[in-house]
C-alpha positions as CSV (number, residue, x, y, z in Angstrom):
1,E,0.0,0.0,0.0
2,G,3.0,2.3,0.3
3,R,2.3,5.8,1.6
4,V,-1.4,5.2,2.2
5,A,-0.5,2.4,4.7
6,L,2.1,4.7,6.4
7,E,-0.5,7.5,6.7
8,R,-2.9,5.0,8.4
9,L,-0.2,3.9,10.8
10,N,0.8,7.5,11.5
11,E,-2.8,8.3,12.4
12,E,-3.5,5.1,14.4
13,M,-0.2,5.2,16.3
14,G,0.2,8.9,16.7
15,L,3.7,8.9,15.1
16,G,3.7,12.6,14.3
17,F,5.0,12.2,10.7
18,D,4.6,15.3,8.5
19,D,4.4,15.1,4.7
20,F,8.1,15.2,4.3
21,D,8.5,12.3,6.7
22,L,5.8,10.3,5.0
23,D,7.4,10.8,1.6
24,Y,10.9,10.0,2.9
25,Y,10.0,6.8,4.8
26,T,7.8,5.6,1.9
27,D,10.7,6.0,-0.4
28,V,13.1,4.3,2.0
29,F,11.0,1.2,2.7
30,K,9.1,0.8,-0.5
31,N,11.8,1.7,-3.1
32,K,15.1,1.2,-1.3
33,L,14.5,-1.6,1.2
34,G,11.6,-3.3,-0.6
35,R,9.7,-4.1,2.5
36,N,7.3,-2.8,5.1
37,P,8.6,-1.2,8.3
38,T,8.1,-3.1,11.5
39,D,6.0,-1.6,14.4
40,V,9.3,-1.1,16.3
41,E,10.8,0.8,13.4
42,C,7.7,3.0,13.1
43,F,7.8,3.9,16.8
44,D,11.6,4.5,16.6
45,M,11.2,6.8,13.6
46,G,8.4,8.6,15.4
47,Q,10.5,9.2,18.4
48,S,13.7,10.1,16.4
49,N,11.8,12.7,14.4
50,S,9.7,14.1,17.3
51,E,10.2,17.8,17.9
52,H,12.0,16.8,21.1
53,S,14.7,15.1,19.1
54,R,14.9,17.6,16.2
55,H,17.5,19.8,17.7
56,W,18.7,20.4,14.2
57,F,15.5,22.4,13.8
58,F,16.6,24.9,16.3
59,G,20.1,25.0,14.7
60,G,18.7,25.7,11.2
61,T,18.6,29.0,9.3
62,M,15.7,31.1,10.5
63,I,13.9,33.1,7.8
64,H,11.4,35.8,8.9
65,D,9.3,37.5,6.3
66,G,11.6,36.2,3.6
67,T,14.8,37.6,5.3
68,P,17.3,35.1,6.6
69,R,18.3,36.0,10.2
70,P,21.9,36.0,11.2
71,H,21.5,33.6,14.1
72,T,19.8,30.3,14.8
73,L,17.2,30.0,17.6
74,F,19.8,27.9,19.5
75,R,22.5,30.6,19.1
76,M,20.1,33.3,20.3
77,V,19.2,31.4,23.4
78,K,22.8,30.4,24.1
79,D,24.1,34.0,23.6
80,T,22.3,35.0,26.8
81,L,25.1,33.1,28.6
82,T,27.8,35.5,27.3
83,Q,26.9,37.9,30.1
84,P,27.7,37.3,33.7
85,N,25.0,35.0,34.9
86,N,23.7,32.5,37.4
87,S,24.2,29.4,35.3
88,V,26.3,26.5,36.5
89,I,25.5,24.1,33.7
90,A,23.8,25.3,30.5
91,F,22.1,23.3,27.7
92,H,23.5,19.9,28.6
93,D,21.2,17.0,27.6
94,N,18.1,19.3,27.7
95,S,19.0,20.5,31.2
96,S,20.6,23.4,32.9
97,S,21.5,24.2,36.5
98,I,21.4,27.6,38.2
99,R,23.6,28.7,41.1
100,G,22.0,27.4,44.3
101,Y,22.2,27.8,48.0
102,K,23.6,26.0,51.1
103,A,21.2,23.7,52.8
104,V,21.4,21.1,55.6
105,A,20.5,17.6,54.4
106,L,20.7,14.0,55.6
107,H,23.6,12.0,54.1
108,P,25.0,8.5,54.7
109,T,28.2,8.5,56.8
110,D,29.7,5.7,54.8
111,P,28.1,5.6,51.3
112,G,27.7,2.2,49.7
113,R,27.4,0.3,53.0
114,A,24.8,0.0,55.7
115,C,25.6,3.0,57.9
116,E,24.2,5.8,60.0
117,F,23.0,9.1,58.5
118,A,24.2,12.5,59.7
119,T,23.3,16.0,58.7
120,E,25.7,18.0,56.7
121,E,25.6,21.5,55.1
122,R,26.2,21.3,51.3
123,E,25.7,23.6,48.4
124,Y,22.8,22.6,46.1
125,H,22.3,23.8,42.5
126,P,18.7,23.3,41.2
127,I,18.5,21.5,37.9
128,L,16.0,22.7,35.3
129,T,14.9,20.4,32.5
130,A,13.2,21.5,29.3
131,E,11.6,19.1,27.0
132,T,11.3,20.6,23.5
C-alpha cells in the first residue's frame, strides 16, 4: 500500500509524521529496502523525528518575512550566557543548573554500606529540564 499504509499507521499510532517524513519513509521502505517497516521501526522513527529530538530544527537558518536571520534559535538562546549569569550548567542534555544555595541535608556517613546518617551542610544547585 505504500504511503497510504504509512499514513494510516501515522494516524493510528500517533507517530507525528509530516508530509516530508511520509514521503521520505515511503521511499526508504518501498523503493530502497523493498519491505514494510516493523512496528518497532515506526515507533523509533516517530521518536527520532519528534520535535523533542529535532535539535537540528533549532540550529537551522531562521527566515522571517523572507529575510534570513543572522543567528539560529539555539544561538540566540545560548548568547544569553555570554553575560555574567547565574548558570552553573547550560544546555547539557536538555538540562541546565542555576547557582543554588547552602542547605542542611541528611547524608550517609559511609556511602555504599549500611551505615548511620548524619546532617551536613552542602551547596545545592537546582537542575532545570526543558523538553522541547
